[in-house]
DSSP file (Angstrom, degrees, kcal/mol; ACC not computed):
  #  RESIDUE AA STRUCTURE BP1 BP2  ACC     N-H-->O    O-->H-N    N-H-->O    O-->H-N    TCO  KAPPA ALPHA  PHI   PSI    X-CA   Y-CA   Z-CA
    1    1 A G              0   0    0      0, 0.0     2,-0.2     0, 0.0     0, 0.0   0.000 360.0 360.0 360.0 156.0  101.7   79.4   77.7
    2    2 A G        -     0   0    0      1,-0.1     3,-0.1     3,-0.0     0, 0.0  -0.484 360.0-135.5 -96.7 166.0  101.7   82.0   80.6
    3    3 A Y    >>  -     0   0    0      1,-0.3     3,-0.7    -2,-0.2     2,-0.7  -0.073  39.2-125.5-111.9  29.5  102.4   81.6   84.2
    4    4 A G  T 34 S+     0   0    0      1,-0.3    -1,-0.3     2,-0.1     4,-0.1  -0.469  94.1  20.0  68.5-109.0   99.5   83.6   85.5
    5    5 A S  T 34 S-     0   0    0     -2,-0.7    -1,-0.3     2,-0.2     3,-0.1   0.344 113.8 -99.8 -82.0   9.5  100.9   86.3   87.8
    6    6 A G  T <4 S+     0   0    0     -3,-0.7     2,-0.4     1,-0.3    -2,-0.1   0.487  89.4 107.2  92.7   1.8  104.4   86.1   86.4
    7    7 A T     <  -     0   0    0     -4,-0.6     2,-0.4     4,-0.0    -1,-0.3  -0.897  67.3-124.6-115.3 145.2  106.0   83.9   89.1
    8    8 A L    >>  -     0   0    0     -2,-0.4     4,-2.9     1,-0.1     3,-0.7  -0.715  18.2-134.8 -81.7 138.1  107.0   80.3   88.8
    9    9 A S  H 3> S+     0   0    0     -2,-0.4     4,-1.6     1,-0.2    -1,-0.1   0.802 104.2  57.8 -60.6 -34.3  105.4   78.2   91.5
   10   10 A V  H 34 S+     0   0    0      2,-0.2     4,-0.4     1,-0.2    -1,-0.2   0.824 114.0  39.0 -67.9 -32.5  108.6   76.4   92.3
   11   11 A V  H X> S+     0   0    0     -3,-0.7     4,-1.6     2,-0.2     3,-1.0   0.877 113.6  55.2 -78.0 -46.7  110.3   79.8   93.0
   12   12 A N  H 3X S+     0   0    0     -4,-2.9     4,-2.6     1,-0.2    -2,-0.2   0.787  96.6  65.8 -55.7 -30.8  107.2   81.1   94.8
   13   13 A Y  H 3< S+     0   0    0     -4,-1.6    -1,-0.2     1,-0.2    -2,-0.2   0.849 111.2  34.5 -62.9 -35.9  107.1   78.2   97.1
   14   14 A Y  H <4 S+     0   0    0     -3,-1.0    -1,-0.2    -4,-0.4    -2,-0.2   0.745 127.5  34.5 -89.8 -25.0  110.5   79.4   98.7
   15   15 A T  H >< S+     0   0    0     -4,-1.6     3,-1.5     3,-0.1     6,-0.4   0.753  82.9 106.2-105.3 -28.7  110.0   83.1   98.5
   16   16 A H  T 3< S+     0   0    0     -4,-2.6     3,-0.1     1,-0.3     4,-0.0  -0.252  90.8  14.5 -60.8 140.3  106.3   84.0   99.0
   17   17 A G  T 3  S+     0   0    0      1,-0.2    -1,-0.3     2,-0.0     2,-0.2   0.640 104.4 115.1  76.5  14.5  105.6   85.5  102.4
   18   18 A T  S X> S-     0   0    0     -3,-1.5     3,-1.0     1,-0.0     4,-0.6  -0.523  86.9 -95.3-110.7 179.1  109.3   86.2  103.2
   19   19 A Q  H 3> S+     0   0    0      1,-0.2     4,-2.9     2,-0.2    65,-0.2   0.614 113.1  80.6 -66.8 -12.3  111.3   89.4  103.6
   20   20 A L  H 3> S+     0   0    0     -5,-0.3     4,-3.2     1,-0.2     5,-0.3   0.910  90.8  53.3 -61.5 -42.2  112.2   89.1   99.9
   21   21 A T  H <> S+     0   0    0     -3,-1.0     4,-2.2    -6,-0.4    -1,-0.2   0.892 109.3  46.2 -63.1 -37.9  108.8   90.7   99.2
   22   22 A A  H  X S+     0   0    0     -4,-0.6     4,-2.5     2,-0.2     5,-0.2   0.921 112.6  51.2 -68.2 -46.6  109.5   93.6  101.6
   23   23 A A  H  X S+     0   0    0     -4,-2.9     4,-2.1     1,-0.2     5,-0.3   0.955 113.6  44.7 -54.6 -51.1  113.1   94.1  100.0
   24   24 A H  H  X S+     0   0    0     -4,-3.2     4,-2.9     1,-0.2     5,-0.3   0.955 111.4  53.2 -59.6 -47.7  111.6   94.2   96.5
   25   25 A G  H  X S+     0   0    0     -4,-2.2     4,-2.6    -5,-0.3     5,-0.3   0.900 109.2  49.2 -57.3 -44.2  108.7   96.5   97.6
   26   26 A H  H  X S+     0   0    0     -4,-2.5     4,-2.1     2,-0.2     5,-0.2   0.941 115.6  40.2 -62.5 -50.3  111.1   99.0   99.1
   27   27 A M  H  X S+     0   0    0     -4,-2.1     4,-2.9    -5,-0.2     5,-0.3   0.947 117.8  48.5 -62.6 -48.9  113.5   99.3   96.2
   28   28 A A  H  X S+     0   0    0     -4,-2.9     4,-2.4    -5,-0.3     5,-0.3   0.847 111.4  47.8 -63.1 -38.0  110.8   99.2   93.6
   29   29 A F  H  X>S+     0   0    0     -4,-2.6     4,-2.5    -5,-0.3     5,-2.2   0.913 114.7  47.0 -69.6 -41.9  108.6  101.8   95.2
   30   30 A Y  I  <>S+     0   0    0     -4,-2.1     5,-2.1    -5,-0.3     6,-0.2   0.954 117.5  42.5 -60.6 -50.1  111.6  104.2   95.7
   31   31 A G  I  <5S+     0   0    0     -4,-2.9    -2,-0.2    -5,-0.2    -1,-0.2   0.915 123.5  34.5 -65.5 -41.2  112.8  103.7   92.1
   32   32 A A  I  <5S+     0   0    0     -4,-2.4    -3,-0.2    -5,-0.3    -2,-0.2   0.895 135.1   9.4 -87.1 -37.7  109.4  103.8   90.4
   33   33 A Y  I  X5S+     0   0    0     -4,-2.5     4,-2.2    -5,-0.3    -3,-0.2   0.819 119.8  52.9-109.8 -47.8  107.5  106.3   92.4
   34   34 A A  I  ><S+     0   0    0     -5,-2.2     4,-2.7     1,-0.2     5,-0.2   0.887 108.4  54.0 -66.5 -33.3  109.4  108.2   95.0
   35   35 A M  H  ><S+     0   0    0     -5,-2.1     4,-1.9    -6,-0.3    -1,-0.2   0.852 109.1  49.8 -68.0 -29.1  112.0  109.3   92.4
   36   36 A V  H  > S+     0   0    0     -6,-0.2     4,-2.4     2,-0.2    -1,-0.2   0.897 112.5  46.0 -71.0 -39.8  109.3  110.7   90.2
   37   37 A V  H  X S+     0   0    0     -4,-2.2     4,-2.5     2,-0.2    -2,-0.2   0.921 111.8  51.0 -73.4 -39.3  107.8  112.6   93.1
   38   38 A L  H  X S+     0   0    0     -4,-2.7     4,-2.9     1,-0.2     5,-0.2   0.923 111.2  50.8 -57.9 -45.1  111.2  114.0   94.3
   39   39 A T  H  X S+     0   0    0     -4,-1.9     4,-1.7     2,-0.2    -2,-0.2   0.915 111.4  45.8 -58.6 -48.2  111.8  115.1   90.7
   40   40 A M  H  X S+     0   0    0     -4,-2.4     4,-2.7     1,-0.2     5,-0.2   0.902 114.6  47.9 -64.1 -40.5  108.5  116.9   90.4
   41   41 A I  H  X S+     0   0    0     -4,-2.5     4,-2.4     1,-0.2    -2,-0.2   0.900 110.7  51.1 -69.7 -38.8  108.9  118.5   93.8
   42   42 A S  H  < S+     0   0    0     -4,-2.9    -1,-0.2    -5,-0.2    -2,-0.2   0.811 115.9  42.7 -69.3 -25.7  112.5  119.6   93.0
   43   43 A Y  H  X S+     0   0    0     -4,-1.7     4,-0.6    -5,-0.2    -2,-0.2   0.896 121.4  37.3 -80.1 -42.3  111.4  121.2   89.8
   44   44 A T  H  X S+     0   0    0     -4,-2.7     4,-2.8    -5,-0.2     5,-0.3   0.775  99.5  73.5 -86.1 -29.4  108.2  122.9   91.0
   45   45 A M  H  X S+     0   0    0     -4,-2.4     4,-1.4    -5,-0.2     6,-0.2   0.946 100.1  44.3 -59.8 -50.1  109.2  124.1   94.5
   46   46 A P  H  4>S+     0   0    0      0, 0.0     5,-3.3     0, 0.0    -1,-0.2   0.917 114.9  49.2 -63.0 -35.2  111.4  127.0   93.3
   47   47 A L  H ><5S+     0   0    0     -4,-0.6     3,-1.2     1,-0.2    -2,-0.2   0.894 108.9  51.7 -70.0 -37.8  108.8  128.0   90.8
   48   48 A L  H 3<5S+     0   0    0     -4,-2.8    -1,-0.2     1,-0.3    -3,-0.2   0.745 110.3  51.4 -66.8 -21.7  106.0  127.9   93.4
   49   49 A R  T 3<5S-     0   0    0     -4,-1.4    -1,-0.3    -5,-0.3    -2,-0.2   0.372 124.7-103.2 -96.2   4.7  108.3  130.2   95.6
   50   50 A G  T < 5S+     0   0    0     -3,-1.2     2,-0.4     1,-0.3    -3,-0.2   0.734  82.6 119.7  85.7  21.4  108.8  132.7   92.8
   51   51 A R      < -     0   0    0     -5,-3.3    -1,-0.3    -6,-0.2    -2,-0.2  -0.917  61.1-143.9-122.4 145.9  112.3  131.6   91.8
   52   52 A E  S    S-     0   0    0     -2,-0.4     2,-0.3     1,-0.3    -5,-0.2   0.829  88.9  -9.9 -74.0 -28.8  113.6  130.3   88.6
   53   53 A A  S    S-     0   0    0     -7,-0.2    -1,-0.3    -3,-0.1    85,-0.1  -0.974  79.8 -95.5-158.9 161.1  116.0  128.0   90.5
   54   54 A N        -     0   0    0     -2,-0.3    85,-0.7     1,-0.1    81,-0.1  -0.290  51.9 -88.3 -70.9 160.1  117.2  127.4   94.1
   55   55 A S  B  >  -A  138   0A   0     79,-0.5     4,-1.9    83,-0.2    83,-0.3  -0.170  38.2-106.3 -60.0 164.7  120.4  128.9   95.4
   56   56 A A  H  > S+     0   0    0     81,-1.7     4,-2.4     2,-0.2     5,-0.2   0.912 123.2  51.8 -57.7 -43.6  123.7  126.9   94.9
   57   57 A A  H  > S+     0   0    0     80,-0.4     4,-1.9     1,-0.2    -1,-0.2   0.910 110.6  45.8 -60.7 -45.0  123.6  126.2   98.7
   58   58 A A  H  > S+     0   0    0      1,-0.2     4,-2.0    76,-0.2    -1,-0.2   0.855 113.4  49.3 -70.7 -33.8  120.1  124.8   98.5
   59   59 A Q  H  X S+     0   0    0     -4,-1.9     4,-2.1     2,-0.2    -2,-0.2   0.851 109.9  50.7 -74.6 -34.4  120.9  122.7   95.5
   60   60 A K  H  X S+     0   0    0     -4,-2.4     4,-1.9     2,-0.2    -2,-0.2   0.887 112.4  47.8 -71.9 -36.2  124.0  121.3   97.1
   61   61 A L  H  X S+     0   0    0     -4,-1.9     4,-2.3     2,-0.2    -2,-0.2   0.859 111.4  51.6 -71.9 -32.8  121.9  120.3  100.3
   62   62 A E  H  X S+     0   0    0     -4,-2.0     4,-2.1     2,-0.2    -2,-0.2   0.893 110.1  47.6 -72.7 -33.8  119.2  118.8   98.0
   63   63 A K  H  X S+     0   0    0     -4,-2.1     4,-2.0     2,-0.2    -2,-0.2   0.906 112.5  49.0 -68.6 -39.9  121.8  116.6   96.1
   64   64 A T  H  X S+     0   0    0     -4,-1.9     4,-2.3     1,-0.2    -2,-0.2   0.912 111.3  50.5 -62.6 -42.4  123.3  115.5   99.4
   65   65 A A  H  X S+     0   0    0     -4,-2.3     4,-2.6     2,-0.2     5,-0.2   0.897 107.9  52.7 -60.1 -41.9  119.9  114.7  100.6
   66   66 A F  H  X S+     0   0    0     -4,-2.1     4,-2.7     1,-0.2    -2,-0.2   0.923 112.1  46.0 -57.4 -48.1  119.1  112.7   97.4
   67   67 A W  H  X S+     0   0    0     -4,-2.0     4,-2.3     2,-0.2    -2,-0.2   0.826 110.9  51.3 -70.4 -34.5  122.3  110.6   97.9
   68   68 A V  H  X S+     0   0    0     -4,-2.3     4,-2.0     2,-0.2    -2,-0.2   0.941 114.6  43.9 -60.5 -51.5  121.6  110.0  101.6
   69   69 A M  H  X S+     0   0    0     -4,-2.6     4,-2.7     2,-0.2    -2,-0.2   0.912 115.9  48.1 -65.5 -42.6  118.1  108.8  100.8
   70   70 A T  H  X S+     0   0    0     -4,-2.7     4,-1.5    -5,-0.2    -1,-0.2   0.929 114.3  43.1 -69.4 -42.1  119.2  106.7   97.8
   71   71 A L  H  X S+     0   0    0     -4,-2.3     4,-2.0     2,-0.2    -1,-0.2   0.854 113.0  54.8 -68.4 -32.9  122.1  105.0   99.6
   72   72 A A  H  X S+     0   0    0     -4,-2.0     4,-3.4     2,-0.2    -2,-0.2   0.927 107.2  49.4 -66.6 -47.2  119.9  104.5  102.7
   73   73 A I  H  X S+     0   0    0     -4,-2.7     4,-2.3     1,-0.2    -1,-0.2   0.840 108.7  52.9 -65.3 -29.9  117.2  102.7  100.5
   74   74 A V  H  X S+     0   0    0     -4,-1.5     4,-2.7     2,-0.2    -1,-0.2   0.909 111.4  47.4 -69.4 -43.1  119.9  100.5   99.0
   75   75 A G  H  X S+     0   0    0     -4,-2.0     4,-2.9     2,-0.2    -2,-0.2   0.950 111.4  50.0 -59.1 -51.0  120.9   99.6  102.7
   76   76 A I  H  X S+     0   0    0     -4,-3.4     4,-2.7     1,-0.2     5,-0.2   0.938 112.9  46.9 -50.8 -50.7  117.3   99.0  103.6
   77   77 A T  H  X S+     0   0    0     -4,-2.3     4,-2.6     1,-0.2    -1,-0.2   0.904 113.3  47.7 -66.0 -44.5  116.9   96.7  100.6
   78   78 A L  H  X S+     0   0    0     -4,-2.7     4,-2.4     2,-0.2    -1,-0.2   0.890 111.7  50.9 -64.2 -38.1  120.2   94.8  101.4
   79   79 A S  H  X S+     0   0    0     -4,-2.9     4,-1.9    -5,-0.2    -2,-0.2   0.956 114.0  44.2 -62.9 -49.0  119.2   94.4  105.1
   80   80 A L  H  X S+     0   0    0     -4,-2.7     4,-2.3    -5,-0.2    -2,-0.2   0.854 111.6  52.2 -64.8 -38.5  115.9   93.0  104.1
   81   81 A T  H  X S+     0   0    0     -4,-2.6     4,-2.5     2,-0.2    -1,-0.2   0.935 110.1  49.8 -66.9 -41.0  117.4   90.7  101.4
   82   82 A A  H  X S+     0   0    0     -4,-2.4     4,-2.0     1,-0.2    -2,-0.2   0.859 111.1  49.3 -60.7 -38.0  119.9   89.3  104.0
   83   83 A A  H  X S+     0   0    0     -4,-1.9     4,-2.9    -5,-0.2    -1,-0.2   0.880 109.9  52.1 -70.0 -35.9  117.0   88.7  106.3
   84   84 A A  H  X S+     0   0    0     -4,-2.3     4,-3.1     2,-0.2     5,-0.3   0.942 108.1  50.0 -62.1 -49.7  115.1   87.0  103.4
   85   85 A V  H  X S+     0   0    0     -4,-2.5     4,-2.2     2,-0.2    -2,-0.2   0.920 114.6  44.7 -60.0 -46.8  118.0   84.6  102.7
   86   86 A T  H  X S+     0   0    0     -4,-2.0     4,-2.8     2,-0.2     5,-0.3   0.959 114.4  49.5 -55.0 -53.6  118.2   83.7  106.4
   87   87 A Q  H  X S+     0   0    0     -4,-2.9     4,-2.9     1,-0.2     5,-0.5   0.912 111.9  45.9 -60.1 -47.9  114.6   83.3  106.6
   88   88 A V  H  X>S+     0   0    0     -4,-3.1     4,-2.1     2,-0.2     5,-1.6   0.896 114.3  51.5 -60.6 -44.3  114.3   81.1  103.5
   89   89 A S  I  <>S+     0   0    0     -4,-2.2     5,-0.9    -5,-0.3     4,-0.3   0.930 117.7  36.6 -57.4 -50.7  117.3   79.0  104.8
   90   90 A L  I  <5S+     0   0    0     -4,-2.8     8,-2.2     3,-0.2    -2,-0.2   0.810 128.8  31.9 -79.8 -30.7  115.7   78.5  108.3
   91   91 A Q  I  <5S+     0   0    0     -4,-2.9    -3,-0.2    -5,-0.3    -2,-0.2   0.812 131.8  18.2 -96.2 -34.6  112.1   78.1  107.2
   92   92 A R  I  <5S+     0   0    0     -4,-2.1    -3,-0.2    -5,-0.5    -2,-0.1   0.723 125.6  39.5-113.7 -25.4  112.1   76.5  103.9
   93   93 A L  I   <S+     0   0    0     -5,-1.6    -3,-0.2    -4,-0.3    -4,-0.2   0.671  88.0 103.8-103.1 -21.1  115.4   74.8  103.1
   94   94 A S      < -     0   0    0     -5,-0.9    -4,-0.1    -6,-0.3    -5,-0.0  -0.273  68.7-137.1 -64.6 142.8  116.2   73.3  106.5
   95   95 A A  S    S+     0   0    0      1,-0.3    -1,-0.1     2,-0.0    -5,-0.0   0.803 110.5  34.2 -69.2 -26.3  115.8   69.6  107.3
   96   96 A A  S    S-     0   0    0     -6,-0.0    -1,-0.3     0, 0.0    -2,-0.1  -0.709  95.6-152.0-122.6  80.0  114.3   70.8  110.6
   97   97 A P        -     0   0    0      0, 0.0    -6,-0.2     0, 0.0     2,-0.2  -0.169   7.9-131.0 -60.7 144.4  112.5   74.0  109.7
   98   98 A L        -     0   0    0     -8,-2.2    -4,-0.1     1,-0.1     2,-0.0  -0.495  26.8-104.0 -85.7 159.9  112.1   76.6  112.3
   99   99 A S     >  -     0   0    0     -2,-0.2     4,-2.3     1,-0.1     5,-0.2  -0.286  36.9-102.4 -73.6 169.8  108.6   78.2  113.1
  100  100 A F  H  > S+     0   0    0      1,-0.2     4,-2.4     2,-0.2    -1,-0.1   0.962 122.5  46.8 -56.7 -56.7  108.0   81.8  111.8
  101  101 A M  H  > S+     0   0    0      1,-0.2     4,-1.1     2,-0.2    -1,-0.2   0.819 109.8  51.8 -60.2 -36.3  108.5   83.2  115.3
  102  102 A E  H  > S+     0   0    0      2,-0.2     4,-1.0     1,-0.2     3,-0.4   0.909 110.6  50.5 -68.0 -44.2  111.7   81.3  116.0
  103  103 A T  H >X S+     0   0    0     -4,-2.3     4,-1.8     1,-0.2     3,-1.0   0.926 101.1  62.0 -60.2 -43.2  113.1   82.6  112.6
  104  104 A Q  H 3X S+     0   0    0     -4,-2.4     4,-0.6     1,-0.3    -1,-0.2   0.885  99.8  54.6 -48.9 -43.3  112.2   86.1  113.5
  105  105 A Q  H 3< S+     0   0    0     -4,-1.1     3,-0.4    -3,-0.4    -1,-0.3   0.812 106.7  52.6 -62.8 -31.7  114.7   85.9  116.5
  106  106 A H  H << S+     0   0    0     -3,-1.0    -1,-0.2    -4,-1.0    -2,-0.2   0.830 112.5  43.4 -75.6 -35.5  117.5   84.8  114.1
  107  107 A I  H >X S+     0   0    0     -4,-1.8     4,-1.4     1,-0.2     3,-0.8   0.366  80.4 105.3 -99.7  11.5  116.9   87.8  111.8
  108  108 A M  H 3X S+     0   0    0     -4,-0.6     4,-2.5    -3,-0.4    -1,-0.2   0.865  74.8  57.4 -46.7 -48.6  116.5   90.4  114.4
  109  109 A P  H 3> S+     0   0    0      0, 0.0     4,-2.0     0, 0.0    -1,-0.2   0.840 105.6  52.0 -58.2 -32.2  120.0   91.9  113.8
  110  110 A M  H <> S+     0   0    0     -3,-0.8     4,-2.5     2,-0.2    -2,-0.2   0.873 107.5  52.8 -69.3 -36.1  119.0   92.5  110.1
  111  111 A Y  H  X S+     0   0    0     -4,-1.4     4,-2.7     2,-0.2    -1,-0.2   0.928 109.0  49.1 -62.6 -47.3  115.9   94.2  111.3
  112  112 A W  H  X S+     0   0    0     -4,-2.5     4,-2.5     1,-0.2    -2,-0.2   0.923 111.0  49.4 -60.9 -41.6  118.0   96.5  113.5
  113  113 A A  H  X S+     0   0    0     -4,-2.0     4,-2.6     2,-0.2    -1,-0.2   0.912 110.7  50.3 -61.1 -41.2  120.3   97.2  110.5
  114  114 A R  H  X S+     0   0    0     -4,-2.5     4,-2.4     1,-0.2    -2,-0.2   0.914 109.5  52.3 -66.7 -37.1  117.2   98.0  108.4
  115  115 A F  H  X S+     0   0    0     -4,-2.7     4,-2.3     2,-0.2    -2,-0.2   0.934 108.1  51.5 -60.4 -45.9  116.0  100.4  111.3
  116  116 A G  H  X S+     0   0    0     -4,-2.5     4,-1.9     1,-0.2    -2,-0.2   0.918 109.2  48.3 -53.6 -47.2  119.4  102.1  111.2
  117  117 A F  H  X S+     0   0    0     -4,-2.6     4,-2.5     1,-0.2    -1,-0.2   0.827 107.9  57.0 -66.6 -33.1  119.1  102.6  107.5
  118  118 A G  H  X S+     0   0    0     -4,-2.4     4,-2.8     2,-0.2    -1,-0.2   0.885 104.1  52.5 -61.3 -38.4  115.6  104.0  108.0
  119  119 A L  H  X S+     0   0    0     -4,-2.3     4,-2.1     2,-0.2    -2,-0.2   0.926 109.0  49.6 -58.4 -45.4  117.0  106.5  110.3
  120  120 A C  H  X S+     0   0    0     -4,-1.9     4,-2.2     2,-0.2    -2,-0.2   0.894 109.9  50.8 -59.8 -40.1  119.4  107.5  107.7
  121  121 A F  H  X S+     0   0    0     -4,-2.5     4,-2.3     1,-0.2    -2,-0.2   0.941 109.0  51.6 -65.6 -43.5  116.7  107.8  105.1
  122  122 A F  H  X S+     0   0    0     -4,-2.8     4,-2.3     1,-0.2    -1,-0.2   0.865 108.2  51.6 -55.5 -39.0  114.7  110.0  107.5
  123  123 A T  H  X S+     0   0    0     -4,-2.1     4,-2.2     2,-0.2    -1,-0.2   0.911 108.8  50.6 -66.0 -42.8  117.6  112.2  107.9
  124  124 A G  H  X S+     0   0    0     -4,-2.2     4,-2.0     2,-0.2    -2,-0.2   0.864 109.9  51.8 -62.9 -35.1  118.0  112.5  104.1
  125  125 A L  H  X S+     0   0    0     -4,-2.3     4,-2.4     2,-0.2    -2,-0.2   0.907 108.6  48.8 -65.6 -39.6  114.3  113.4  103.9
  126  126 A M  H  X S+     0   0    0     -4,-2.3     4,-2.2     2,-0.2    -2,-0.2   0.847 111.0  50.7 -69.8 -32.4  114.6  116.1  106.5
  127  127 A M  H  X S+     0   0    0     -4,-2.2     4,-2.2     2,-0.2    -2,-0.2   0.925 109.1  52.9 -62.2 -42.3  117.7  117.5  104.6
  128  128 A Y  H  < S+     0   0    0     -4,-2.0     4,-0.4     2,-0.2    -2,-0.2   0.928 112.7  42.7 -54.8 -53.0  115.6  117.4  101.5
  129  129 A V  H >< S+     0   0    0     -4,-2.4     3,-1.0     1,-0.2     4,-0.2   0.851 110.4  56.4 -67.8 -35.6  112.8  119.4  103.1
  130  130 A T  H >X S+     0   0    0     -4,-2.2     3,-2.4     1,-0.2     4,-0.5   0.878  96.0  67.2 -64.4 -36.5  115.3  121.8  104.8
  131  131 A S  T 3< S+     0   0    0     -4,-2.2     3,-0.5     1,-0.3    -1,-0.2   0.712  87.5  66.7 -58.2 -19.1  116.7  122.6  101.3
  132  132 A F  T <4 S+     0   0    0     -3,-1.0    -1,-0.3    -4,-0.4    -2,-0.2   0.705 105.0  43.8 -68.9 -18.8  113.5  124.3  100.4
  133  133 A F  T <4 S+     0   0    0     -3,-2.4     2,-0.5    -4,-0.2    -1,-0.2   0.386  83.9 111.4-112.8  -3.8  114.2  127.0  103.0
  134  134 A V     <  -     0   0    0     -4,-0.5   -79,-0.5    -3,-0.5   -76,-0.2  -0.645  49.4-167.9 -76.9 124.7  117.9  127.6  102.3
  135  135 A T        +     0   0    0     -2,-0.5     2,-0.3   -81,-0.1   -78,-0.1  -0.501  27.4 108.3-107.0 176.5  118.5  131.0  100.8
  136  136 A G  S    S-     0   0    0     -2,-0.2     2,-0.3   -79,-0.1   -81,-0.0  -0.858  71.8 -31.7 144.7-178.9  121.5  132.5   99.1
  137  137 A K        -     0   0    0     -2,-0.3   -81,-1.7   -82,-0.1   -80,-0.4  -0.542  61.4-129.6 -74.5 131.6  122.7  133.5   95.6
  138  138 A R  B     -A   55   0A   0    -83,-0.3   -83,-0.2    -2,-0.3     2,-0.2  -0.505  20.9-112.1 -79.8 151.9  121.2  131.5   92.9
  139  139 A E              0   0    0    -85,-0.7    -1,-0.1    -2,-0.2     0, 0.0  -0.579 360.0 360.0 -82.9 144.8  123.5  129.9   90.3
  140  140 A S              0   0    0     -2,-0.2    -1,-0.1     0, 0.0    -2,-0.0   0.464 360.0 360.0 -85.8 360.0  123.1  131.4   86.8
């Protein structure tokens, strides 16, 4: 027999509507969709600009941007996962569960960490866009 949407109700009871959903969504979207889009852009941008390949300097910046964005999304995911663990503990597992808004106050430091990683991701994205305009001798 199946379980409908693929989640067990006993697990869903503790995790549904928590930051675990946001953590999963960020990592899954980046891995499944953003990586494909970045790959297509990296392949087609030089061709659209009349080049066989980008310069070595542009490729180095692009690779650095990739790693900044990838490590930042891991940081975002880990921040949200830490927030989720705290949220589940305070709202679902506690003998005296806190309200949603009370819980939010406890996980605010994790939101600030997530914000910091978001700024890192944005920096990586700007580096990626900037790499389109870096000129120089292309590698053979």
